[in-house]
MIDO-307666 format. One record per residue (C-alpha): x, y, z; residue in three letters. Coordinates in steps of 0.5 Angstrom, whole numbers, plus 500, padded with zeros to 3 digits. Layout:
<rs>
+-----+-----+-----+-------+
!  c1 !  c2 !  c3 ! kelum !
+-----+-----+-----+-------+
!   X !   Y !   Z !   Ala !
...
+-----+-----+-----+-------+
</rs>
This chain:
<rs>
+-----+-----+-----+-------+
!  c1 !  c2 !  c3 ! kelum !
+-----+-----+-----+-------+
! 093 ! 159 ! 239 !   Met !
! 088 ! 164 ! 242 !   Ser !
! 087 ! 165 ! 249 !   Asn !
! 080 ! 162 ! 249 !   Tyr !
! 079 ! 157 ! 256 !   Asn !
! 082 ! 151 ! 254 !   Arg !
! 078 ! 145 ! 257 !   Ile !
! 078 ! 138 ! 254 !   Phe !
! 074 ! 132 ! 256 !   Pro !
! 077 ! 127 ! 261 !   Lys !
! 082 ! 122 ! 257 !   Glu !
! 080 ! 115 ! 257 !   Thr !
! 084 ! 109 ! 255 !   Thr !
! 080 ! 107 ! 249 !   Glu !
! 086 ! 110 ! 244 !   Gly !
! 092 ! 114 ! 244 !   His !
! 093 ! 120 ! 239 !   Val !
! 100 ! 124 ! 238 !   Ser !
! 103 ! 129 ! 234 !   Leu !
! 110 ! 126 ! 232 !   Ile !
! 114 ! 131 ! 227 !   Gly !
! 109 ! 132 ! 222 !   Asn !
! 105 ! 126 ! 223 !   Lys !
! 099 ! 125 ! 227 !   Ile !
! 099 ! 118 ! 230 !   Ile !
! 092 ! 115 ! 233 !   Thr !
! 092 ! 108 ! 236 !   Lys !
! 086 ! 104 ! 238 !   Ser !
! 082 ! 097 ! 238 !   Asn !
! 077 ! 100 ! 234 !   Asn !
! 080 ! 100 ! 227 !   Ser !
! 075 ! 106 ! 225 !   Leu !
! 080 ! 111 ! 229 !   Tyr !
! 087 ! 108 ! 227 !   Glu !
! 090 ! 113 ! 223 !   Ser !
! 097 ! 116 ! 221 !   Glu !
! 096 ! 123 ! 218 !   Ile !
! 101 ! 127 ! 215 !   Asp !
! 099 ! 134 ! 217 !   Ile !
! 102 ! 137 ! 210 !   His !
! 097 ! 133 ! 206 !   Gln !
! 091 ! 136 ! 210 !   Leu !
! 085 ! 139 ! 207 !   Leu !
! 080 ! 141 ! 213 !   Tyr !
! 079 ! 139 ! 220 !   Ile !
! 072 ! 139 ! 223 !   Tyr !
! 070 ! 139 ! 230 !   Ile !
! 064 ! 134 ! 230 !   Val !
! 059 ! 131 ! 236 !   Val !
! 056 ! 125 ! 234 !   Asn !
! 049 ! 122 ! 236 !   Arg !
! 052 ! 119 ! 242 !   Asp !
! 054 ! 126 ! 244 !   Gly !
! 062 ! 124 ! 243 !   Arg !
! 066 ! 130 ! 240 !   Ser !
! 072 ! 128 ! 236 !   Met !
! 076 ! 131 ! 230 !   Leu !
! 074 ! 130 ! 223 !   Phe !
! 081 ! 131 ! 219 !   Leu !
! 081 ! 130 ! 211 !   Phe !
! 087 ! 129 ! 207 !   Asp !
! 083 ! 125 ! 201 !   His !
! 082 ! 120 ! 207 !   Tyr !
! 077 ! 121 ! 212 !   Gln !
! 080 ! 120 ! 219 !   His !
! 076 ! 121 ! 226 !   Trp !
! 080 ! 122 ! 233 !   Ile !
! 075 ! 122 ! 239 !   Pro !
! 077 ! 128 ! 244 !   Ser !
! 077 ! 123 ! 250 !   Asp !
! 083 ! 119 ! 247 !   Phe !
! 089 ! 119 ! 251 !   Thr !
! 094 ! 125 ! 249 !   Gly !
! 089 ! 129 ! 245 !   Phe !
! 090 ! 135 ! 249 !   Arg !
! 098 ! 135 ! 247 !   Lys !
! 096 ! 133 ! 240 !   Met !
! 091 ! 138 ! 239 !   Tyr !
! 095 ! 144 ! 242 !   Glu !
! 101 ! 142 ! 238 !   Asp !
! 097 ! 142 ! 232 !   Leu !
! 093 ! 148 ! 233 !   Ser !
! 100 ! 152 ! 234 !   Asn !
! 102 ! 149 ! 227 !   Leu !
! 096 ! 150 ! 223 !   Leu !
! 092 ! 156 ! 227 !   Val !
! 086 ! 152 ! 228 !   Thr !
! 079 ! 156 ! 231 !   Asn !
! 080 ! 155 ! 238 !   Asp !
! 073 ! 159 ! 240 !   Val !
! 069 ! 154 ! 235 !   Ile !
! 072 ! 148 ! 238 !   Leu !
! 072 ! 149 ! 246 !   Phe !
! 065 ! 152 ! 245 !   Gln !
! 062 ! 146 ! 242 !   Asn !
! 067 ! 140 ! 245 !   Ile !
! 062 ! 139 ! 251 !   Phe !
! 056 ! 139 ! 247 !   Lys !
! 051 ! 133 ! 247 !   Lys !
! 047 ! 134 ! 241 !   Glu !
! 049 ! 132 ! 234 !   Lys !
! 054 ! 138 ! 231 !   Phe !
! 059 ! 140 ! 226 !   Lys !
! 063 ! 146 ! 224 !   Lys !
! 070 ! 147 ! 221 !   Val !
! 076 ! 149 ! 225 !   Ile !
! 081 ! 150 ! 220 !   Trp !
! 081 ! 149 ! 212 !   Arg !
! 087 ! 149 ! 208 !   Lys !
! 087 ! 156 ! 203 !   Leu !
! 089 ! 154 ! 196 !   Ile !
! 091 ! 159 ! 191 !   Ser !
! 086 ! 159 ! 185 !   Ser !
! 088 ! 154 ! 180 !   Asn !
! 084 ! 156 ! 174 !   Tyr !
! 083 ! 162 ! 170 !   Gln !
! 077 ! 164 ! 165 !   Leu !
! 079 ! 167 ! 159 !   Ile !
! 076 ! 174 ! 157 !   Ser !
! 080 ! 177 ! 152 !   Asp !
! 078 ! 172 ! 146 !   Lys !
! 073 ! 167 ! 145 !   Val !
! 075 ! 160 ! 144 !   Asn !
! 070 ! 155 ! 141 !   His !
! 074 ! 148 ! 141 !   Asp !
! 071 ! 145 ! 147 !   Tyr !
! 069 ! 139 ! 143 !   Thr !
! 076 ! 138 ! 139 !   Lys !
! 081 ! 137 ! 145 !   Gly !
! 085 ! 141 ! 150 !   Ile !
! 091 ! 145 ! 149 !   Glu !
! 097 ! 144 ! 153 !   Ile !
! 100 ! 151 ! 155 !   Gln !
! 108 ! 149 ! 155 !   Ser !
! 113 ! 153 ! 151 !   Asp !
! 111 ! 149 ! 145 !   Asn !
! 104 ! 150 ! 146 !   Ile !
! 101 ! 143 ! 144 !   Thr !
! 093 ! 141 ! 142 !   Phe !
! 091 ! 134 ! 143 !   Ile !
! 085 ! 132 ! 140 !   Asp !
! 080 ! 128 ! 144 !   Trp !
! 080 ! 122 ! 140 !   Asp !
! 088 ! 121 ! 141 !   Thr !
! 089 ! 114 ! 143 !   Leu !
! 091 ! 114 ! 151 !   Ala !
! 098 ! 110 ! 149 !   Thr !
! 100 ! 116 ! 144 !   Ser !
! 100 ! 121 ! 151 !   Tyr !
! 107 ! 117 ! 153 !   Lys !
! 110 ! 121 ! 147 !   Asn !
! 107 ! 128 ! 149 !   Ile !
! 112 ! 133 ! 153 !   Glu !
! 110 ! 135 ! 160 !   Gly !
! 106 ! 129 ! 162 !   Ile !
! 108 ! 124 ! 167 !   His !
! 105 ! 118 ! 171 !   Tyr !
! 104 ! 117 ! 178 !   Glu !
! 100 ! 113 ! 183 !   Gln !
! 094 ! 117 ! 186 !   Ser !
! 092 ! 117 ! 194 !   Pro !
! 087 ! 111 ! 192 !   Tyr !
! 092 ! 107 ! 188 !   Asp !
! 090 ! 108 ! 181 !   Gln !
! 095 ! 110 ! 176 !   Thr !
! 094 ! 117 ! 173 !   Ile !
! 096 ! 121 ! 168 !   Thr !
! 099 ! 128 ! 170 !   Lys !
! 099 ! 134 ! 166 !   Leu !
! 105 ! 138 ! 168 !   Asn !
! 103 ! 144 ! 165 !   Tyr !
! 096 ! 148 ! 165 !   Pro !
! 091 ! 146 ! 160 !   Val !
! 086 ! 150 ! 156 !   Arg !
! 079 ! 147 ! 155 !   Ile !
! 075 ! 152 ! 151 !   Gly !
! 075 ! 159 ! 155 !   Asn !
! 078 ! 156 ! 161 !   Ile !
! 085 ! 154 ! 164 !   Ile !
! 086 ! 149 ! 169 !   Leu !
! 093 ! 149 ! 172 !   Asn !
! 092 ! 142 ! 174 !   Glu !
! 089 ! 137 ! 170 !   Leu !
! 089 ! 129 ! 171 !   Thr !
! 087 ! 123 ! 167 !   Ala !
! 085 ! 117 ! 170 !   Phe !
! 088 ! 110 ! 167 !   Glu !
! 084 ! 107 ! 162 !   Asn !
! 083 ! 099 ! 162 !   Lys !
! 086 ! 099 ! 155 !   Arg !
! 091 ! 104 ! 151 !   Asp !
! 088 ! 103 ! 144 !   Asp !
! 082 ! 108 ! 146 !   Val !
! 082 ! 115 ! 147 !   Pro !
! 083 ! 117 ! 155 !   Ile !
! 076 ! 117 ! 157 !   Leu !
! 076 ! 121 ! 164 !   His !
! 079 ! 127 ! 166 !   Phe !
! 079 ! 130 ! 173 !   Tyr !
! 081 ! 136 ! 177 !   Thr !
! 079 ! 140 ! 183 !   Gln !
! 078 ! 148 ! 182 !   Cys !
! 079 ! 152 ! 188 !   Tyr !
! 078 ! 160 ! 189 !   Ser !
! 083 ! 164 ! 193 !   Asp !
! 078 ! 163 ! 199 !   Asp !
! 076 ! 156 ! 198 !   Ser !
! 069 ! 157 ! 197 !   Ser !
! 063 ! 156 ! 192 !   Asp !
! 066 ! 162 ! 188 !   Lys !
! 069 ! 157 ! 184 !   Ser !
! 063 ! 153 ! 182 !   Tyr !
! 059 ! 160 ! 180 !   Tyr !
! 065 ! 162 ! 176 !   Glu !
! 066 ! 156 ! 172 !   Leu !
! 058 ! 155 ! 171 !   Arg !
! 057 ! 162 ! 168 !   Asp !
! 063 ! 161 ! 164 !   Gln !
! 060 ! 154 ! 161 !   Leu !
! 053 ! 157 ! 160 !   Ile !
! 056 ! 163 ! 156 !   Lys !
! 060 ! 158 ! 152 !   Asp !
! 055 ! 152 ! 151 !   Phe !
! 048 ! 152 ! 147 !   Ala !
! 042 ! 152 ! 151 !   Ile !
! 041 ! 145 ! 148 !   Lys !
! 048 ! 143 ! 151 !   Asp !
! 047 ! 145 ! 158 !   Arg !
! 043 ! 141 ! 163 !   His !
! 042 ! 144 ! 171 !   Leu !
! 042 ! 137 ! 174 !   Val !
! 041 ! 140 ! 181 !   Tyr !
! 042 ! 146 ! 186 !   Glu !
! 041 ! 144 ! 193 !   Arg !
! 043 ! 147 ! 199 !   Asp !
! 048 ! 141 ! 200 !   Asp !
! 050 ! 140 ! 193 !   Gln !
! 050 ! 144 ! 186 !   Lys !
! 051 ! 140 ! 180 !   Cys !
! 051 ! 143 ! 172 !   Tyr !
! 053 ! 139 ! 166 !   Ser !
! 055 ! 140 ! 159 !   Phe !
! 055 ! 136 ! 153 !   Asn !
! 057 ! 137 ! 146 !   Ala !
! 059 ! 132 ! 141 !   Ala !
! 059 ! 127 ! 146 !   Cys !
! 064 ! 130 ! 150 !   Met !
! 061 ! 131 ! 157 !   Ala !
! 063 ! 136 ! 163 !   Ile !
! 060 ! 136 ! 169 !   Ser !
! 062 ! 141 ! 175 !   Ile !
! 060 ! 139 ! 182 !   Val !
! 061 ! 143 ! 189 !   Tyr !
! 059 ! 140 ! 196 !   Thr !
! 057 ! 144 ! 202 !   Tyr !
! 056 ! 141 ! 209 !   Asp !
! 050 ! 137 ! 211 !   Ser !
! 048 ! 131 ! 215 !   Glu !
! 052 ! 126 ! 211 !   Tyr !
! 057 ! 131 ! 208 !   Gly !
! 063 ! 136 ! 209 !   Phe !
! 064 ! 142 ! 205 !   Glu !
! 069 ! 140 ! 199 !   Ser !
! 072 ! 148 ! 199 !   Gly !
! 073 ! 146 ! 191 !   Tyr !
! 069 ! 145 ! 185 !   Thr !
! 070 ! 138 ! 182 !   Ser !
! 071 ! 138 ! 175 !   Val !
! 070 ! 132 ! 171 !   Glu !
! 071 ! 131 ! 163 !   Ile !
! 068 ! 124 ! 160 !   Lys !
! 069 ! 122 ! 153 !   Asn !
! 062 ! 119 ! 151 !   Glu !
! 064 ! 118 ! 144 !   Arg !
! 063 ! 111 ! 140 !   Asp !
! 069 ! 108 ! 136 !   Tyr !
! 065 ! 102 ! 132 !   Pro !
! 072 ! 100 ! 129 !   Glu !
! 074 ! 097 ! 136 !   Leu !
! 068 ! 092 ! 135 !   Leu !
! 071 ! 089 ! 130 !   Ile !
! 076 ! 083 ! 130 !   Asp !
! 077 ! 082 ! 122 !   Ala !
! 082 ! 077 ! 123 !   Glu !
! 078 ! 072 ! 128 !   Tyr !
! 071 ! 073 ! 124 !   Glu !
! 074 ! 071 ! 117 !   Glu !
! 077 ! 064 ! 120 !   Lys !
! 071 ! 063 ! 125 !   Ala !
! 068 ! 056 ! 125 !   Gln !
! 062 ! 054 ! 129 !   Leu !
! 063 ! 047 ! 130 !   Asp !
! 058 ! 046 ! 136 !   Arg !
! 053 ! 051 ! 139 !   Tyr !
! 047 ! 052 ! 143 !   Phe !
! 042 ! 057 ! 144 !   Cys !
! 040 ! 060 ! 151 !   Leu !
! 033 ! 062 ! 150 !   Asp !
! 033 ! 067 ! 156 !   Glu !
! 033 ! 074 ! 157 !   Ala !
! 041 ! 075 ! 159 !   Ile !
! 046 ! 080 ! 157 !   Gln !
! 053 ! 080 ! 157 !   Ser !
! 058 ! 086 ! 158 !   Ser !
! 058 ! 091 ! 152 !   Ser !
! 063 ! 096 ! 155 !   Asn !
! 068 ! 095 ! 149 !   Tyr !
! 072 ! 101 ! 151 !   Lys !
! 074 ! 098 ! 158 !   Phe !
! 075 ! 090 ! 155 !   Asp !
! 078 ! 089 ! 149 !   Gln !
! 075 ! 082 ! 148 !   Arg !
! 068 ! 085 ! 147 !   Ile !
! 066 ! 085 ! 140 !   Lys !
! 060 ! 086 ! 136 !   Gln !
! 056 ! 080 ! 134 !   Lys !
! 058 ! 078 ! 127 !   Phe !
! 055 ! 074 ! 121 !   Ser !
! 058 ! 068 ! 121 !   Lys !
! 054 ! 066 ! 127 !   Leu !
! 048 ! 061 ! 125 !   Lys !
! 042 ! 065 ! 123 !   Pro !
! 037 ! 062 ! 128 !   Glu !
! 041 ! 064 ! 133 !   Ser !
! 042 ! 072 ! 131 !   Ile !
! 037 ! 074 ! 136 !   Asn !
! 039 ! 069 ! 142 !   Lys !
! 045 ! 068 ! 147 !   Pro !
! 049 ! 063 ! 144 !   Ile !
! 055 ! 059 ! 147 !   Ile !
! 060 ! 056 ! 141 !   Trp !
! 066 ! 051 ! 140 !   Ile !
! 071 ! 053 ! 135 !   Asp !
! 076 ! 047 ! 135 !   Lys !
! 080 ! 050 ! 129 !   Ile !
! 082 ! 056 ! 133 !   Asn !
! 081 ! 053 ! 140 !   Glu !
! 077 ! 058 ! 143 !   Val !
! 070 ! 058 ! 146 !   Ile !
! 065 ! 064 ! 144 !   Gly !
! 059 ! 067 ! 148 !   Phe !
! 055 ! 072 ! 145 !   Ala !
! 048 ! 075 ! 147 !   Asp !
! 044 ! 079 ! 142 !   Lys !
! 049 ! 084 ! 140 !   Lys !
! 056 ! 082 ! 143 !   His !
! 060 ! 077 ! 143 !   Tyr !
! 067 ! 074 ! 147 !   Gln !
! 072 ! 069 ! 145 !   Val !
! 077 ! 066 ! 150 !   Phe !
! 082 ! 061 ! 148 !   Lys !
! 080 ! 054 ! 151 !   Arg !
! 087 ! 053 ! 155 !   Arg !
! 086 ! 059 ! 159 !   Gln !
! 079 ! 057 ! 162 !   Ile !
! 080 ! 053 ! 168 !   Lys !
! 072 ! 053 ! 170 !   Arg !
! 066 ! 056 ! 169 !   Leu !
! 062 ! 058 ! 175 !   Thr !
! 054 ! 060 ! 176 !   Val !
! 054 ! 065 ! 181 !   Gln !
! 047 ! 067 ! 184 !   Asn !
! 045 ! 073 ! 188 !   Val !
! 039 ! 073 ! 192 !   Leu !
! 034 ! 079 ! 192 !   Pro !
! 034 ! 083 ! 198 !   Ala !
! 035 ! 090 ! 199 !   Lys !
! 038 ! 090 ! 191 !   Gly !
! 034 ! 086 ! 185 !   Glu !
! 039 ! 080 ! 186 !   Gly !
! 041 ! 076 ! 179 !   Gly !
! 045 ! 071 ! 176 !   Gly !
! 052 ! 070 ! 173 !   Tyr !
! 055 ! 066 ! 169 !   Leu !
! 063 ! 067 ! 170 !   Gln !
! 069 ! 065 ! 166 !   Val !
! 074 ! 063 ! 171 !   Asn !
! 081 ! 064 ! 168 !   Leu !
! 088 ! 060 ! 169 !   Ser !
! 091 ! 066 ! 172 !   Asp !
! 086 ! 066 ! 177 !   Asn !
! 082 ! 072 ! 175 !   Ser !
! 075 ! 072 ! 173 !   Tyr !
! 070 ! 075 ! 168 !   Thr !
! 062 ! 075 ! 169 !   Asn !
! 060 ! 073 ! 162 !   Ile !
! 053 ! 073 ! 162 !   Phe !
! 048 ! 076 ! 167 !   Ser !
! 040 ! 075 ! 168 !   Gly !
! 035 ! 073 ! 173 !   Lys !
! 037 ! 070 ! 180 !   Cys !
! 038 ! 062 ! 178 !   His !
! 037 ! 063 ! 171 !   Val !
! 043 ! 059 ! 169 !   Phe !
! 042 ! 053 ! 174 !   Asp !
! 038 ! 049 ! 169 !   Lys !
! 044 ! 050 ! 164 !   Tyr !
! 050 ! 047 ! 167 !   Thr !
! 050 ! 040 ! 165 !   Ala !
! 049 ! 042 ! 157 !   Glu !
! 054 ! 048 ! 158 !   Ile !
! 059 ! 043 ! 161 !   Ser !
! 058 ! 037 ! 156 !   Ile !
! 058 ! 043 ! 150 !   Leu !
! 065 ! 046 ! 153 !   Thr !
! 068 ! 040 ! 156 !   Gly !
! 069 ! 044 ! 162 !   Ile !
! 067 ! 043 ! 169 !   Glu !
! 061 ! 048 ! 171 !   Val !
! 060 ! 050 ! 179 !   Leu !
! 054 ! 053 ! 182 !   Ile !
! 057 ! 057 ! 187 !   Ala !
! 054 ! 059 ! 194 !   Glu !
! 049 ! 064 ! 193 !   Pro !
! 049 ! 071 ! 197 !   Tyr !
! 044 ! 076 ! 199 !   Cys !
! 044 ! 083 ! 195 !   Asp !
! 045 ! 087 ! 201 !   Cys !
+-----+-----+-----+-------+
</rs>
């Protein structure tokens, strides 16, 4: 700890903070300040003075934590923390009694550079896939199904800090002319499609925007002019994207601003935006489908088209009545014991026994535009918004839908689109 004159605000009883072992524990009646932080997970710490002139520490470890400097125990906690992490006392104590809004970093974890740029040869396979740099170098095509990753060496699954199941690649991965030491894939909603979203954080040795500029310049060099797009380069954030053969790579670096804190790393996202039309066909059902009873909704309504997330979503098929092809339709298929829903392009079918009820949910216009939704409520207590349109668009159809399907249709209490 430095020899700077250490004067702390007078302690109050609004909350209490302590450093016990490696954990900072904050207790308060205000849930905003309740936290438990493992200091080994911290990425950066700021001194912040809010609009009310109250100073506090802002700590980030994938989550945001706020510790007011007037909490009981703050002095002892900070002195212990400063000894462990070597925070910048000068910045803290020069500003801890400020009354105008202020923030500045007093500590940042330095992380070794975790990416490399290839300069000795040029690779032109950004649009083909990734190459795992294990002892047995393995190339994985972008179109490889998510379920196939389970059989690839050097891959394991774990929970992210945000409780998502993620696929972790244990070895560095080459993408074109960039090697990423740590690459993560977010969990797909279905295993029979390729992985759709990869992510990593790239650090330079000084945890600065050097990572952004190096990655940007390499990608500009490697991608054709038509395949690269400068989204923006502002004082608060910089963003560049590259898209070829429906594989999109975006890089983002965030700086200090009124609403944000400098990240210290470049966020790299790789998204598979390719179409897989074979997933839109359910040949088995479409061959035997029967439309025993149906009616059309002559309204501007839509159903979800995100078939890469929901395996129920299929492309509208030819057996649907010709006069309904370009209209939304609900039908009963007695032989197959299903109820079907389709807009102009896509359909979904549900086993009749799985549907507990149907619900019309209206969202009243407020800050947002609002809308109306027809929900299918399933026996496992889950639900899906099967149709969407303008607010109240489904109200007048509740009786007809109930008679057709033999299922209760409720109109839920509306709420505002805030």
